[in-house]
N, C-alpha and C positions, 0 to 999 in steps of 0.2 A: 457430927456425923452426916447431917444433912448436907453440909458444904461438900463433903467428900463425894456424896452420891450425885450432887449436882454438877460438880466440876472435876471428874476423874481425869479427863485428858489434860487439863491444865496442870494439875498436880503432878501427873506422870511426867509431862514436859520439864517442870522445874526439877524434879528429882533426877531425871536423866542428864539435864544440863549440869546440875551440881556434881553428880558422879563423874561426869566427863572433866570437870575442872579439877576435882580431887585427884583423878588419875593423871592428869597432865602436871599438876603442880606437886605431887608426891611421887616421884619416880621410883622410889625404894619399895613400893608395894609389891607383895609377892604376885607373880603372874597367876597362880592358882586362885587367889582372892579375886583378882580382876575378872578371870573367867567365870568364877561362881556368880559374881554380881552381874556380869553380862547375861548370864542364863536367867537370873532372877528378873532382870529388866525385861528380857524377852517375854517371860511368863506373865509379868505384870502387864505388859503391853497388850497381851491377848485378852486378859481380864478387862482391861480399859475398853478394848475394841468391842467386846461383847456388851458391856454396859452401854456404850454409845449406840450400838445397834438396837438394843432394847428401847432406849429412849427415842430413837428415830422412828422405829415401828409404832410405838405408842403415839407419838405425834402424828404420824400418818393415819392411824386409826381415829384419832380425835378430829382430824381434818375431814375424813370421810364421813364420820357421823354428822358433822356439822353440815356438810355438803348434802347429805341425805335429808336433813331437816329442812333445808332451804328448798329442795326440790319437791317436797311433799305438800 
């Protein structure tokens, strides 16, 4: 589980690429299934973006705390 929390964008990219390959090489898939998967991928992308934003904010806070310690 720690790997998923550490690398959500990488996992997302691999899943989206695999989905694109499946859609390309299996043309008999129903369009409703493809649209549902596309909607799920968009929703998952939003979750990944929020996770990455939280990580970026936390890293910025740590950097600011360290800068404050150095200037004190």
